[in-house]
N, C-alpha and C positions, 0 to 999 in steps of 0.2 A: 580842501580843493573840491569844487563841485564837479558834476559829471561833464559839463561842457569844457571846463579847464583840463580835466583829466583826458578827455578825448583829444583836445588840441595838442596836448603834450605828446600823444601817441600817433598823431596824424602822419608825421614823416615816415614812421615805421610801417603804418598801414598802407600808405601809398607805395612804398618801396616793395612790399610784398605783392600788392596788386599789379604793379607795373611788370614785375618779373614773371608773373603768371600770364598777363595779357599782352604785353608788348605794345601797349597803347596808353598814351598819357591821358587822353580823354576818357577811355573806358576805366582806367585805374581811378581817376578822380570821381567818376560816377559810382564805382564800387565802394569807395571810401564814404561818399555821401550816403549811399544806401545803408552802409554799416552804422553810420551815425543815427539814421532814422530808426534802425532796429534797436540800437542802444538806448536812445531816448524814449522809445516806446516800451522798453522792458519794465515789467511791474516791480521787479526786484533788482537791486544793484548787485552785480557779480562780486564774488569775493576776490577773484583774480582778474582785474580789468584788462590787463595786457593780453592774457591768454584768451579771454572772452572775445575781445575785439579782433585779435589775430584770427581766431577761428571763424568769426562772422565774416570778415573781409575775404578769407579764403573760400568759404562756401559761396559767397556772392560771385567771386571771380571764377570759380569752377563752373558755375552755371553759365556765365557770360562766355567763357572759353569754349564750352561745348557748342554753343550756337555760333560762335565766331569761326570755328573750324569749318563749318559748312560754307560760310561766306568766303573764306580764304581759298577753298578749293575752286571757286569760280573767279578768283582774283586774276586780273589781267597782268601777266608778266610776273617777275619775281616779287615776292612779298618780303619786306623788311619791317622790323619794329619801328614805331615812331621815334625819331631822334630825341634823346634825353640829354640836355645840356648840363644838368647837375642833379645828383641824387640827394634828395632832402634828408635822408637818414644817414647819420654818421655814427660809427662805432669803432673807435680806435683798435679795440681788441679783435675786430673782424674786418679790418679795412681791406685786406687782401682778398678775402672771399667776396666782399661786397663789390669791389672794383671789377673782379673777374666775372662775377655773375651778371653784371649789368651790361657787359660788352655786347655788341651786336652779334659777334660770333657765338657767344655763349647762349644768347637768347634764341638764335636760330637753331642751335642744338636742342634747346628745351622744347622747340616745336615738334621734335621727333617723339616726345614722350606723351603718354596719355595724360589727361587732365589730373588724375589722381597721382600718378608718378611725378608729375611736374610739381604739384602742391607739396608732396612729401619731401621731395628733393630740396625745394626752395626753403621750406620751413626748417628742415634739419641741417642741411649742409651750408646754407647761406646765413640763416638767422639763429641757428643752434637751439631751436625749441626742443623740449623733451618729447619722448614718444607718447607720453600720456596726453599732452596738449595736442600733438599732431593727430592722434587717434580721434580726439574729440572734434578737431577741425574738419577732418575728412570723413568722419563717421564710419570708421573701420576699426577693427581690433588692433592692438599694438603689434602682435605677430604679423598681421597682414600689412601693416605700415612698414615693418622692417623688410618684408619681402618686396614691397613696392620700392623701397629705397635701394635695395640691392639691384633691382632691374634698372632703375633710373641711373644709378652710378655706372653701371655697365654700359648703357647707351651713351652717357656723357663722356666716359673715358675713351670711347672708340674714336671720338673726333674732337676731343677737348683742345682748345687753343692754348698755346703757351707763349704769352707775350713777353717782349723784352723786359727784364726785371728793372733795369736802370731807367727811371722816369726821365732823368735829364737827357740821357742818350737818345731815348725815344723822341723827346720833344725836339732835340737838335736835328735828328734825321727828318722829322716831319717838317720842320722849318725850311730845310734845304729842298725838300720835295715841293712845297708850296711856292717857294721862291723860283725854282726851275719851271714850275707850271706857269707862273705869272710871266716869266721871261720867254716862254716858248722854247726853252732849252731842252730839246729832245735828247741830246746826248747826256745831259745832266740827269734827266729823269730816268733814262735807261740804266744808269749806274746805280740808282737807288732802288730799282725794282727787282724783285725775285724773278728768276727765269719763267716761272709758271704763274706769275701774278695774274689776278682776275679782276676785271672792272665790270661792275654790274650796276644797273639802275632800276629804281622802283618808281615808276610814274603812275601805276595803277590804271593806265589808259586815260588819265586825266591831265597829262602833261607830256611834253616830248620826252622820249626815253629811247634807250638803245633797243634795237630789235632783238639782239641777242648779246650775251656777255662777250667782252673782248678779252682774249687770253694771250699771254706772252708779253715779255718786257718790251720788245720792239713795237708791237701793235699798240699797247697801252701808252707807251711814251709818245708815239706819233700822234695818237688821237688827242691826248691831253695837251701836248705841246702845240697842237694846231687849233683846237677848239677854244681853250681858255683865253689866249690873246684876243681872239675875235670877240669873246664875251666882254672883255675889257673895253673894246672899242665902242660897245653899246652902253658904256658907263656902268657895267656890272662890277661890283666890288666884292671882295671876300675878306672875312676876318677869321683868323685861327681861333678855334674853340674846341674844347674837348667834346666829342660826340660819344655818348655812352661810355665815358671813362677812357676813351682812346683818342689819339690826335685826330683832328678834323677841322672843318671850316664851314662857316655859314655864308652863303652867297646872297647878295641883295641887288635889286635893280637900282636905277638912278634915284628913285624916290625912297629908297631904304626899305622896300618891302622884301620879304624873304622869297628867294627864288628856289634855292635848294640847299641841302646840306651834303657835305662830302666827308666821309670818314675813312680812315685807313687802319689796317691791321699790320703791325710790325713784329716780325719774328726773325731771330738770328741776324739782326742788323739789316734786314731788307723788308721792303713793303710787299706783303703777300696778297693783300686784297684792298680794293678801292670800291666803296659803295656810295652811290648817290641816291638821295631821296628827293624826288621832285613832285610826288603826289601832293597836291595842295591840301588835301584832307589831313595829311600827316604833318603839316607844317603850321597849321593855324594856331597851335598853342605857343608858337614862337613869336607871333605878332602878325600884322597885316601881310598877306601873301601876294606875290607878284603874279602878273599874267605871263606865265612861262611861254605860252604860244606866241604872244606878241614879241617877246624878247627873241625867241627863236626866229621869227620872221624878219625882225630887224637885222639880225646877224646874217641871215641868208641874203638879204638885199645888199648889205655891205660887201659880202663876198662876191656877189654877181657883178657889182660895180667895178671891182678890181680884177676880175677874171680876164 
């Protein structure tokens, strides 16, 4: 196997590491490409290619993450990771860890960690790398990496989500939720929502978004039950899709362009969080992006006509 074939075989793993570190599909793909350039330019072929490439993509991602943190501090409104419709890396032995770690809730928790803590946690607890490889990747001693992991686990445990274990039950509840949303069934929505449910949107100042989070079952049910039917009158459609390993949907305008994604967190048989991503910069990897402002104006005109 030549080096290009070897790299392509490991590309899904490298992307999955980079995405968990960066929360961005585009930045993760760039980090993987930079890793390839470093690998191809190496004068000698490493004895352990997987460890070498994982270390390289981790270092590239840490550098990007440090600069990205400055940008995120100036971000308009809530920041969410770019929606991921499918994790390219599959490992049946670690399927639970992989699914949990790519959820939006988990990625938001990872944002609380320092870049080094985040890297050590992802490499050890998600991908099960040894401390020797991790130490090489983050350029710290093994004892230092163990301390970084202890701190990272403590931060993660403080707010770690616990999703409904039964996948079928989760999908059935989500199906009922999206059906009630389509029908404008406020009562049906209310029965599926946790009392303290939180609806939040990420538009980044580049698309219509909520001025503040909507909290509480009554408020969220009324908002979704009134807004979504109006979107449907503008020929907006939505298809159920997994968003970051959890139930969700992709909304499209009448031309099939991506308008937004909507993801939900389900715990204890109730929907605890609803997150919308409308920032067009975070949707481009899903295909052509809709003009959300134009759709919003069309809905407003329709509502005025019936007022």
